[in-house]
C-alpha positions as CSV (number, residue, x, y, z in Angstrom):
1,X,93.6,68.8,135.6
2,X,90.8,71.0,134.3
3,X,87.7,69.5,132.7
4,X,86.4,71.1,129.6
5,X,82.7,71.6,129.4
6,X,81.2,69.7,126.5
7,X,77.9,71.7,126.7
8,X,79.0,74.6,124.5
9,X,80.5,72.3,121.9
10,X,77.3,70.2,121.8
11,X,75.1,73.3,121.5
12,X,77.3,74.5,118.6
13,X,77.2,71.2,116.8
14,X,73.4,71.0,117.3
15,X,72.9,74.5,115.9
16,X,75.1,73.8,112.8
17,X,73.2,70.6,112.3
18,X,69.8,72.3,112.5
19,X,70.9,75.0,110.1
20,X,72.2,72.5,107.5
21,X,69.1,70.3,107.9
22,X,66.6,73.2,107.7
23,X,68.1,75.0,104.8
24,X,68.5,72.2,102.3
25,X,64.9,70.9,102.3
26,X,63.6,74.4,102.2
27,X,65.4,75.1,99.0
28,X,64.3,71.8,97.5
29,X,60.6,72.3,98.6
30,X,60.5,75.9,97.3
31,X,62.2,75.0,93.9
32,X,60.0,71.9,93.5
33,X,56.9,73.9,94.2
34,X,57.9,76.6,91.7
35,X,58.8,74.0,89.1
36,X,55.4,72.2,89.6
37,X,53.5,75.5,89.3
38,X,55.4,77.1,86.4
39,X,57.2,74.4,84.5
40,X,55.9,70.9,84.9
41,X,52.8,71.3,82.7
42,X,55.2,71.6,79.7
43,X,58.5,70.1,80.8
44,X,56.8,67.2,82.8
45,X,57.3,66.2,86.4
46,X,60.6,64.5,85.6
47,X,61.9,67.1,83.1
48,X,61.6,64.9,80.1
49,X,58.6,66.9,78.6
50,X,54.9,66.4,78.9
51,X,52.9,65.2,75.8
52,X,51.6,68.7,75.2
53,X,55.0,70.3,76.0
54,X,56.9,68.1,73.6
55,X,54.5,69.1,70.8
56,X,55.2,72.7,71.6
57,X,59.0,72.2,71.6
58,X,59.7,71.8,75.3
59,X,63.2,70.3,75.7
60,X,64.2,67.3,77.8
61,X,66.4,68.5,80.6
62,X,68.5,65.4,80.3
63,X,69.3,66.0,76.6
64,X,72.9,66.8,75.6
65,X,71.7,70.2,74.3
66,X,70.4,71.3,77.7
67,X,73.3,69.8,79.6
68,X,75.7,71.7,77.5
69,X,74.1,75.1,78.3
70,X,75.6,77.1,81.1
71,X,73.6,78.1,84.2
72,X,73.7,81.7,82.8
73,X,72.1,80.5,79.6
74,X,69.4,78.6,81.4
75,X,68.8,81.7,83.6
76,X,68.5,83.8,80.5
77,X,66.0,81.4,79.0
78,X,63.9,81.5,82.1
79,X,64.1,85.2,82.3
80,X,63.4,86.0,78.6
81,X,61.5,82.9,77.5
82,X,62.3,80.9,74.4
83,X,60.0,79.8,71.6
84,X,56.6,79.2,73.1
85,X,58.0,79.3,76.7
86,X,56.9,82.5,78.4
87,X,59.3,85.0,80.0
88,X,59.5,84.9,83.8
89,X,61.4,88.0,84.4
90,X,59.4,90.1,86.8
91,X,57.2,87.1,87.7
92,X,59.9,85.2,89.6
93,X,62.5,86.6,91.9
94,X,66.2,86.2,90.9
95,X,66.7,83.7,93.8
96,X,63.7,81.6,92.6
97,X,65.2,81.5,89.1
98,X,68.6,80.5,90.4
99,X,66.9,77.7,92.5
100,X,65.0,76.6,89.4
101,X,68.2,76.3,87.4
102,X,69.7,74.1,90.2
103,X,66.5,72.0,90.3
104,X,66.5,71.5,86.5
105,X,70.1,70.4,86.8
106,X,69.0,67.8,89.3
107,X,66.3,66.5,87.0
108,X,68.8,66.1,84.3
109,X,70.8,63.5,86.2
């Protein structure tokens, strides 16, 4: 009876675990840092709107209006701006904008 070596299997499982563990927090940290630097001053740290932002028309990310918008619509708003919100096209990479949309969806929950 041959014995299978568990070493390759354990190495593979460890590698997959490290990849999964390292990639998720990196996304969350990057998106959170971008949100804090570019969005929180008006949209608030929790996405409900700061006092100044609310006065300027910043929307609560938990509102039915925002929840009804598609990811493509939110991406378009971030790229082109809306109302007093500045456009971020050319200031943020496409991947950063995509990550922001996901982050905003998380704040809406």
